[in-house]
C-alpha positions in Angstrom: 18.2 4.1 6.8 19.8 6.7 9.0 20.4 10.1 7.4 22.9 12.7 9.0 24.0 16.2 8.2 27.4 17.2 7.5 28.2 18.0 11.0 27.1 14.7 12.1 23.7 15.7 13.7 20.9 13.3 12.4 18.1 14.5 10.3 14.4 14.1 11.4 12.8 11.2 9.6 10.0 13.6 8.4 12.4 16.3 6.8 14.2 13.3 5.1 10.7 12.5 3.6 9.7 15.6 2.5 12.8 16.5 1.1 12.9 13.5 -1.1 9.0 14.0 -2.2 10.2 17.2 -3.5 13.2 15.8 -5.2 10.7 13.1 -6.9 8.5 15.7 -7.7 11.2 18.0 -9.3 12.6 15.2 -11.4 9.1 14.4 -12.9 9.0 10.8 -11.5 5.9 9.1 -10.3 5.3 9.2 -6.5 7.8 6.9 -4.9 8.5 6.2 -1.1 11.9 5.8 0.2 10.9 2.5 1.7 10.4 1.6 -2.1 14.0 2.1 -2.8 14.9 -0.6 -0.1 12.8 -2.9 -1.9 14.4 -1.9 -5.2 17.6 -2.5 -3.9 17.2 -5.9 -2.2 15.7 -7.4 -5.5 18.4 -6.0 -7.6 21.0 -7.4 -4.9 19.5 -10.9 -5.1 19.1 -10.8 -9.1 23.1 -9.9 -9.3 23.5 -12.9 -7.0 24.5 -11.1 -3.8 24.2 -13.9 -0.5 20.8 -13.6 1.1 22.5 -13.2 4.3 24.3 -9.9 3.2 20.7 -8.7 1.9 18.9 -10.0 4.8 21.7 -7.9 7.2 21.8 -4.8 4.9 18.0 -4.7 5.3 18.1 -5.3 8.8 15.9 -8.3 9.1 16.2 -10.6 11.7 16.0 -14.0 9.7 17.1 -14.7 6.3 13.6 -16.4 6.0 11.9 -13.2 6.1 14.0 -11.8 3.5 13.3 -14.8 1.1 10.0 -14.9 1.9 9.4 -11.0 0.7 11.7 -11.0 -2.3 12.2 -14.4 -3.7 9.0 -14.1 -5.4 9.6 -10.8 -7.0 12.6 -11.7 -9.1 11.8 -15.0 -11.6 15.3 -16.1 -12.1 15.2 -16.7 -8.2 12.6 -19.5 -8.6 15.5 -21.3 -10.5 
């Protein structure tokens, strides 16, 4: 993921992480990492029928095999 300020300058990754942690805490949510959101989004996309190549590209994986190996076991419907 890449985050930019309104003027287009990049945010430092640590600043994004710290801000995210504060927002999670303020919302009363259990601890979660930004990286966990990628896993959740990929799982939901695959469960919704999004093509494995599209999800793999969005995640920046070098191959669809990596995506399959990582996410296929997560959603039981994908086993069918």
